[in-house]
N, C-alpha and C positions, 0 to 999 in steps of 0.2 A: 503493497500501501504504499510507505512509506516516496518505495524508485519510483509510482507511478502517479505522487506529491508530487515530486521534484522534473519530474519529463512533462507534466501536465503546464509545470510552471514555466517553463522554456514558451517563444512565441512557438516552434517550431511543433512544440509536443501540442500547444494547443491548435492553429492548426490543424491539426491532427484528427485533434478531438471532435471540432465542427463539420471535418471532410465526413470522421463516423456517422456524428448524429445525422447528418443530410443524406449523406448514402443511408441507414438507416431508413428516415419519414422517405424518403422515395421507391426502397423497396417494398413498405405497407404501401403507400400509395401505390403500383404498379401491378400489387395480388387485389390486394382488396379494393380499389374505388375507378381501376381504368378495366375493361378487357382488350387486351394487346394482342389473344392470342396463339400464345404463346407452345408450341407444339408438339418440339423434341428437346433433349438434355438439353441440346448446342446453344437451343435458342434462351433454354434457361441460365443456362450459364451466361451468355452474353445480356439479358437484362439484369439478370448480377450485378454483371462487373460494371453494366455502361453509364451509370451517376459519377463515374469514380473522378477521371478525366479530366471532363470540364468543373467539376470540384475543383478538384486542384490547382488547376489553370487558374481559374478565375483566384480565390483566396492567394497563392503564392502571388498576387499583387502588393500582396498588404507587405511582405518581406521587406518589398525594396526599398519602403518610407523607412529612413534612419530613427528619426523621432520613435520610440515605444509606443506612447499613448497614440498618438497618431492610427502607427499603426493598426493595435487591436481596437483601436475606434474604426477604422475603414475594413480590419475586416469583420467586423460585427456588425458592417452595416451593411456588406457583399453577403455576410449570411442571412440576412435575416429579407433580403430582395428576393435570394433563391427560394430562403423558405416563404416567403409571401407568392413566388412564383408556381412554386407547385403545391401551396390550399388556393390561391387561384385555378389552376388546372385541375383543381379535386371538385371544386367546385362548380365550374365552368359546364367539365365533362358528364358530372351527373345530369345539367341539364339537358346537355346541347348532343353530347356522343363525342364531346370534338377537343380538341385542345386552343387551349389562347395562340395568337398569329399574334406577327406584328398589326398586322389591320385591328387587331380586336382589340390589343394590347391599347392601341393609338387615340381606340374611343372606345376607350372605358367608360366614357357618360351612358354610351351607347349600351355597352353592355350589360349595364344595371341597370340601363331602362326595360332592357327587355326583362330581364332576371324580376324581374318587380317583387312585388309581393312575394314573391316564392323563393327569393332568395332564403328568406330563414328557414325555411321550409326545408331547404339544401344541408344546411347541417347536420351531419348525425354524430351519434353520440359518441362513436372509436373517434372524433375529431380532433381531443384532446391530445391524444398520437403526434399531431402536426405542430402542436405546442407546449411539452410539458417540457421540451428539451429547452426551453425558455428559460423556465424557472431552475432548473436544474445546474445550467450555467448560473444566472444568480446565487447559488443559494453557494455553488461552489467558488464563487468569489467571493460572497460577502463570510464563511468560514474562513476565507483567506487557505484554505483546499488549493486552488490556483488564485498563483500571485502572476501581477504585470512582471515582463521578464524588460529591463530598463537596458541590457547591455545589446549594442550594436550587433546588425542582424550581416556579419559575409554579405556582400552580393552575390560571391560564387556559390553559396547558399537555395542564396534568393532563385538563381538562374538553374540550379538544378532541380531544385523542385519546382518549376516553370517547365522543364525540361523532359523530369520524370512524368507533370502530367500529359506534354505533346507525346511522347514516349507511349505512354498507355491509349493515346485516342488514338495512334496507328495503329497498337497493334488492335482493336476494338472495333476500328474502322476495316480493316483484312480478316478479320472472322467474319464480321457481319456480313464482307463483300461474297467471303467465298457458300455461306449461308444462306443470304440472295443480291447475285449479281446486279449488277445495275440501280442498285438502292439507291443513290441522289439523279441518275439516271431519265429513270422512267416517274419512279415517285410513286408506286402504286397506290399505295395509301399512309395519309399523312401521322395514322398510327405506327405504321412499321420502321419511320425515324423515328418513334421516341423509340418502339421494341430495342431497337437495333444499337441507336446513336442516344438517345437518351431525351429527359426535356430541356434544354440546354444548345443541344443541335438543333433538333429540332425548331426550336426560336432563331438561331442566327440564320439558317438553310434559309428560316421561309418569309427572311427582313432582307437575306442576298435575293433572296428571289420579290419581292415585294419590291424594293428599289431602282432593278434590271427593268421591271414591270411599267413600276412610276415613268422612272425615264423615256423609254417608250412613248407611253403613252403620252406623256406631259412637251412632246413637239407633234402630237396630233391636232390639226384642226376640223373645223366641220368642214371646209372646203375641201376637206380628202374626203368625202364622202361624192363629192361629183363625180369622181374616175370612179366607183363602184358601178355609181349607180348608173351612170355610161355603159360600163361593161354591162351589168346584169340584163337592159334593156336589149341590150343588141344581141345577146343570149339565150333571149326569150324563145320559149319555145309552146305554146300557144294550142291551150288542148287538145284531146281528140271528143270531137260531138258526142261519136257515138259510145262516149264513156264516161264524160262529165257527169259529176254526178248520176252517177249508180248509184255509189252505199251514203246518198246524203239522204240525212239522218238517222245512221244504220253504227252501231258500235263499231270501235275500228279495237281487235287485238289484237299486238304484235306475239310474235312468237318466236323468242332471240335462239334463237342453235346454237349452244356453244361449238363452237371449234368446230363447228360440220362444215365439209366440202361436200363437191359437188359429183363427185367421184363415187358416191355411198350411194348413191341411187342408182335406182334400178339394178343396182352388186348383186352377185353370187357369193357366198362363200362358201364349199366344198356340196353344193347345191341348198343352200339356204337362202333366201332372200336378208341381208342386212337388215335394211329397215322395210318391211314390207305394209308398215301402215302410210307412212311416206308417200312408198311406191303408189300405191293407192291412191293419196290421194293430187299426186303427181300429175296423172295420170288422169283426174278422174276432168269430168266434160264441168264443171263449176268452179274449175283451175285454169288460172292465167298461171302458166310455169316458163320460166325463165335459163333456158340452157347456157345464153352467155353473157350468165351474171358472173361481177368477179367484187373480190372484197379492196377497200380498196386503203384499207389504212396502216398505219407508223408502226412509232415503240408503243404505243397506246393503247393500242391492239381492240382489244375488248369495246374501255373507253371511244376511241377514234370510232370503233363501228355506232355505237349510240349518239353520237354526235350527230356526225353527216345526217341519219337518218333520223335526229330531232330537229337540227339545222339549218341540214344542207348547203351546213362550210365540211374542210377540210379538216384532218387533227394537225397538231405538228412537223416540223420535220428532226425535230427528234424531244422525247420524251411526252406524257401527255397533255391534252387542251384542259381536261379534266383536272387535273392537279395544279397544272400553271395558272394556267388564267380561270378556269371556273371559279373560282370563287369569287370574284368579281366581275365576268366580264358579263354583257347587256349584251341578250339576245334573243331573235323571232324563234322560236323552237313551239314545234306541232302544239303539246297541252293547253299552253296559251293562246296560238291561232285559232285551233281546232276549238275551246274552251269560249276565247272571246266573238267567233262567228257562228258558231252554232250549238253553243251549253252542251259541253263535252265535257262532264268529270269524271277528273284524269285519275289515272292510278300506276306505279309498278311495285310489282315484287317481284321478292329475289331471298334467295335464303342465304347468305351471306350478312357481313355485316355495315354497316349502310356505312362507315365511311371508308371501306373499299373504293378505293380510284374515286376519294372525296364525289361521290353520288350521295351521299345525306345534303350539300351543298348547294351541287348542281343543281339535283333537282329544284329546290326553288327558286333557281334563277328561272329558270326552264319555264317553272307555273306547275310541277307537277303538286293535285291538290293531295296524294296522298304516295308516300312509301310504305312500303309495310316488307321491314329488312327481317335482319333475323329472330330480330328483338321479339317479332308478332308471331312467331314460329316455335313450337316446342321441339324442345334441342333433348336429345335420348344421348345417353352413348356410340348406338349407330347408327343415330340417323342424317352424318354428315362428312364429307368428306375434306379433304385438303379445301376446295374454294363453294364450302359452303353444304347445301344441305342437300341430300337427294332427291331429282326430281319428280320421282314419284309423291312423296312426300311435300315438295314443294307444293306442286299443283295440285297434289287434291284436301292441304292445308288453306291454298289460298282462295278458296269456291267457298267461304265464309263468310269472304269478306266478299269478291265478285259481287254475290246475288245483292248485297247491303248497299252497291253501289248506284248514282241515280243514273238514268239513264238518259239521254246514248254517253257509252263513255267510251273513252281511248283506257286500253289497260294494255301494259306491257310485263311478259312473263320472261324472266332471264334463266333459262337454265344452266346447270354446272357442270356437271354427271360427266357431260360428254369434255373435259377439262386433261390437258396432260399431265402427271403423267399416265392417265385412261387405268384406276384402278378404278377396279369391280367387283368386295366381297362374292364370294359365289353363290353366295346364298339368294345373290339380289340376279343372278344367270338364267334364265327361265331352260337352261340348254344349248342358248345357243353356242354352236363350237369353233372357235375360234384357230384363222388361221394360223400353220406351222413355219413363220420366217424362223429366220435367224435372228430378229428383233424384237424382242417383247414388243413393246413401245407400239409397235406395229399392229401388231397380235392383239395386244389389248383395246385399242384404235376401235377394231370393226366390234369388240365387245358392249363399249359403252357405249356406241353409234348404237349400235342394239338397242341398251337399257332405253334409252332417248325416247327412239320409236315405240316403244311398249307403254312411255310414259305416255306420251301424247295421243295414242287410242285411246287410253283412259278418260282424259283430258278430253277429246273431242266427243269421247261416247256422253259424257256429263252435260255435254253443252249443249248437245243435242237433245237428250233426256230434262233436262231444265228449261228449252223452251229459247233460250240465247241462242245457241247458232240460227237461227230460222231468220233472227233479227240485227245479223253481224258481217265484218268482213274481216276476215282471218287475214293476216299478215303472217307471212313463216321466213325469216333468211340464216344463213350464217353468217356468222362475226369475223370470221375471221378461218386462215386456215388449222388445222388440227396438226398436222403431221408437216414437220423442217425439211427444209432443204437436204437435211444430209441423212435422211429417213428416206427420201424418195429413193434412192436406189436398192433397199429394202420393199418398199412397197410395191417396186416394179410389175414384179410377174403379176401382181396381184390385179391391173389392167393393161396388161395384151401389153407391159415392150418390154422389150433386151434389156435387163438391168445395165448392160455397158454402152449400151445406145446413150441411154440416159443420156439429156440436156436441160440448161439452159431452158428450152424453150418448154421441156417438157414439164420442167417448176412452174412455170408461167402459167400452162395450164390445169396446175394445180392451187392454182388461189382463183380461180372459179369455184363458188361456194350457188348453196338453193336460193334464189328468190320464186315465192310461189303468195298466189293475191287472190284466198279462195272465197265466196258466195255465192251462196244458193240463187241461183239464176244467172250467174255473171259466164256470156260467151266466152267456157274458157281454152286451151287448149295447149298447145308448146311453140313460146311464142322465142322468135331465132333472132330479135335483138339484144346487140352490145348494147350494155350498161355496169353501173357498179351500185354501190353502197348512198355514191352524192347525189344519184338520180332519182331516189326511194323519195322525202321530202314531198315533192311536185307531183309526181305520180300518186300519191294518195289523199294530192290534198283536190286536186281537181277528180279523184273517181267523190273525195266527198262532198263535192261541188262548192271549193274554193277556189279561189285563182289562184297562181300564187304568184302572178303578176307586180302587186307589187310588193313582195318580201325580197331582202335579200338573199337567195337563193345560187349557189354554183351550177347545180342538177338539171339537168331537164326531164319532163316527160317524158316517163320511155312507151308513151303509147300515142305521145305525139308522135304527130307524118314530119312533126322539124326534131327532131332527138338529135342533139350531136350525139351519133353512137364512137367514141372515142373515148377509153377508160383510160382512165389516167391511174397510179400510180404513185403512191408515196413519193419514191426513189426518184419519179421524172421516167421510169421508163412509162409505157403506154401499149393500146394493143384495142389495134380497128378492125373495122368487120373482116378483111383479107388481111393483115396481118398483126406482128409480133414484135416491139423495137427494143431492145434488150439493151443496154449498157456495157461495154466490153469494160476491163479492169481499168482502163487506159480513158473512161469516159467518150469510145466513139460507139457511135450506135450500131449494133448485130440487127439485123433485120429476117424473122422466118415468116413465110408463108402459113396464113392458119391451116389451110385445109394440107401441107402434106408437110411441116414443121422443117420444110426442109431451108438453109442460109440462103440467100440471096447477096447479089454480088453486086455493092448500088453503084462501083464504078464500072458497070459495063451496062447500067439502066440510072442515066441521068436524068431521064422523069422523076422516076421512082426516090430518087437522093434528091432531086429537091422536093419531092410532097413530103422526105420523114423531117426535112428542116422545117417544114411551113408547121405541120406536124404539131413540133419539136417546139417552137414560138410558139404555138398556141398550148400546149399543155405548161411549158413552165409560166408564162401569163396566167392560167388562171390557180394555178398551186401561188405565184405569186399572190395576186390579187386574195385569196382566203389567208396567206398569210397576215397582210394585209388589218384586214378584218379584223382577225383574232389579236393580233399583237398589239395593235392599237387601239383596243376597242372601241372602233370605229361606230356600229350600228349604236351608240349611245343620243349619235350627235344629230343622227336617222327615225323620225317611226311615220310606222306608214299607216293610212287615213283609217282610223277608225278602228286602228290598235291603241293600246295602252300599256305602256315596254311593262312587266312584270317587277315589283317591290317583295324579296326577299320574306324582306321582317314582316310579309303577309302569309307564307307558311308555316307549320310547325309538326312537325312530327312526331309529335307523343302524344298518346292521348287517343289514337283514329277509331279506336274501335268504339270506344267514347261516342265521337263523330259524327262517326255512321249514323248512330243513333239518336245522336239530337237530332243530325241532318231530319233523320225519316220521321223520327216523333214532331217535329215543327211542320214538317208538310200535310203531316194527313195523310186525305184520298188524296193529295196531288202529289205524294208522293212517288215513280217510277222504277222502282227499285222490281229489282225480281223481286224480291221475296215478299215486297207490297204485293207483285203485280200476284201472289201467287199467295195473296187472301191470309197473309201478314203469315206465311210458313217458311219454316226453309228449306230449302230443296238439295238440301247436301246429302240426303239419304240417298239423294238418287245417284251418287259417286261412288263407286267400285271399284277397289286398287287391290293389289295383290302385295300391298308391298313388305315384304315377310316382316317387315321392324317392328308394323300395328299390329301383329299378330291375331285377327278379328275384330280389335279392338277401335274402333270407330268413335272416343270419345275424342281423341286429337282433328278429325275433320269432320265432327259436329257440333263441338260446343267452345264458347271461349274463353272457358272458365276456367281452365287450366290454365290460359296462357293469360288470364286478368294474375290468374295465383303468382302464377314465377316472378309475373311484371313486378305483380308487390315486393317480391322477395326481393327482386334482384336492385331494387328500386331503397326498400331497409337495410339492405346487408352493409 
């Protein structure tokens, strides 16, 4: 005890005490108050380790101060600020399921206003842990167990302390990158940075990104929109009169097929159809199916696909727009347009945490009325895989919320089971025999795709039995590739190509994903038009009877005679109806004939060479236009006639169940929900699933009570 007393009475010893107590409080917050999705022992180790480095670096600043009293005061101020940041994040997370960002702290008055009278209710019994250390430290000083160390501190010691912190941070970052590559480059989830690098690093990272974004945006002026509006007007494709308004007043259901590629459609393995239900839907007379439809995502992958679907703008050349700019950007997005023009209620259903890809923030800026993330689904030990709840469970549980939405509704379902590494427990497989290549990832991909297909069959059966199907347009699309270029040679024999002959053209063909529009009475068939995800929004708006002309969208209606069929990839490669143009390692174009896969010698065809240059200019211009709009947040300068910019403060994804019921009750006989139209009786009993996790127990599907109980438990623990 005497040795401890002597150690703590040294300046370095006192700093060590502060590092330890702040570390301990942070670890308690990580495990008790935050939901960081720690999945394996290495992540637990990183989580426990990550608060130390930045705390050492910050507190070591005080060691450079010669005068003892001032040094201790500075150390204390830093400690108080760090403690305040920690507890501020605890309170903020309880209300918003997110962490304090640079903009949030800068607008502290708005944060306190947002918390309102609920701020006091956020305080919980165990919160004394976050303040008891101040009492302990005060007692240690008052009892002279700790005394001020008045001896001058050697600069070398201060430098050593700082360098120790830098070394620990470098080590932390290296281990984090090994577990989650491109952690800072792609930023899947703001919570990921906290989980891997800590709160201090998150705030520093967010601050740097905010300053960079603000610098770009500060240079923007309203007249920058002139070029944008001129471009949009010149590239507008008017709707096809044969299809315009065909889905007017219909519910619009979007089904996001995770990592699902076009080659799976009508494919067989070992004599078995991989996706028998989707095959039947693809070939249905009421389905318009596109067989030359491509994903156009960049590093943002799933979030890029959502962004194009909702806004008609591309993702960014690096990273994810959702996480980099989505918190602050102004959008003219599908939920807001449909809601304001045709009175649609909008909702997203997703079995992962709401903060993944920053969705719980971006969806508010887009105008989504409801967001049902993993908090609104019953979670058990076997209900989820790495990226969220299994599809059969998510879809079956969603219907108790879907039936309460006021019609017409715009509802998006994001599936996740068919996500890399495509691992599905044996009990979830209905006997489908996987292929037997030497690559287990390729083999498993077919199994999870088959599972997704079964999940959709169950969901469609419910839609038909409940009557929702008859009043809905259902859109299905693949968000991006599932198997990467490195895995494609192992896939080659399964798609009829010799692995030795696999080339870049074959890789480009693997970027095709399904796009289907299914509606009872729709004149369907296989449509060979070339297009991509950027073209979805104007297509859907025109079907819903809303002209896209006044909105800033860079795609064109796939059904329009004026549709531009050049498909643009985020890396500036592109596809036309006859040619695929890919850049080689030196940036020179390599042109392939789509029909044969043959490489064309441009030097022998000067006319084609000139066309390729013209197409490339068009591609570059469109991507540049999108990046300018996004990076400068130019839509804040332009409001279409009859459109009201979305105010995210009007949206809150807490207590969604209560809001659904209150809306239904307040409307009374005017309620248009499926539940109300069914004489105020649930339709969930019509949903049949063979999900083994349920073991015949329908409580999760039919009842809200268990979720309300679980949410109450989460909020009070």
